[in-house]
N, C-alpha and C positions, 0 to 999 in steps of 0.2 A: 550448573557449572561444576566440573570436577577439577580439583587441584591435588595432585599427589603430594605425599609428605615431604618429598625433597623440592617441591615447587618448580620442577624442571619444566613443566609444561601446564597449559590450561586447556580444558576441552569445554567449549560451550555448547550445551545441549539445546538451548532454546534462547529465544530473545523476545523482547516486546518493544513496541514504538507507540508513542502517542503523538499524532499529528498536530495536536493542539499545542502551541508554544506555552511553555512555563506551566504545564498542567502535569502532574505526576501520575504514576501508575501504581495502584495498590497491589501488594503482593497477593497472588492468587486470583486476581481479577481476570476472568475469562471473557470479558466484553459483555454486550447486551445479551439477554436472552431472546430466544425466538419470539416473535410478536409481529405487530403491524409493520414496524420498521423494516423487518426482513422482507416483506412483500414488495418493498421498493426495489429490491435487487432480484426479484424473480426473473429469470431469463437473462440475467446479466452474464456477459462473457468478455473475456480479455485474452489477448494473445500478442506476442511480439514476432513480427517477421519483417525482413528487410530493413532493419533499423527504424521500425515504426511500431508503436503501441496501438493496437486496435481495441476499442471500447465499444460494446454493443449492449443496449439496454432496452427493456419494454417501455420505460418512462425517460423523458429528457434528463440528462445529466446536467448538473449545476456547475461542478468544479472538479478538477483533478490536480493533485500535487504528488510530486515524486520526491522521495527521500533516500539518501544513502543509508548504508547500515550504521553510520555514526549518528544518524538522526538529523543530518543537515539537509534542509530542503534545496534541492537542485533544479526544480521546475515547478511551476504552477501556471494554471491557465482556467479562466472561466469557460464553461461549456454551455451549449443551449440545444443540443439534439440527442437523439437516441443512438446515432452512429458517429463515432469521433475517431480520428486518426492523429496520434501525437508523434512528432518527428523526434527520435532518440538520437540522431547523428551527433549531437553536441555532448553526449554523455560518454564516459568511459565504459568499457565492458565491465560487467559485474552484476551483483544482486541489488535490487532496489525495492523498497516498499512504496506502492502506489495507492493512494487514498482517493476515492471517487464519491462525490456526494450527490444523492438523489433525494429530493423532497426534504432537504435537511438532515438526512441520515447519511453518515460516512461509513464506507466499508473499505478496509485495507487488504490489499493482495500483494503477493511478492511476484516480482518479474525479474527475468534474467536477460541482460542485453549482451549479446556476443560480440 
């Protein structure tokens, strides 16, 4: 974050979100390192089109949650297949963080709803 001496503005250069309630994020934490857990997301794809979030994976997905940039959970759903479609029509246009769980490992991705 950049704040000029006169504090007339704030520039946020990056952000972090932890999708686990009441669990902090350590400064400098870059998430898990590459390993077996990353294989769960091999072939994982996500895209938003026509007010729908499309999730595609090689392995069945277990859960999806969507958070706004304030960290508030705005959607959650249990999943059970390798191809899922989530209706986003109830959400306002904006940027969201989507957390998908496969085999107990969660990956967060940014989505934009127009």
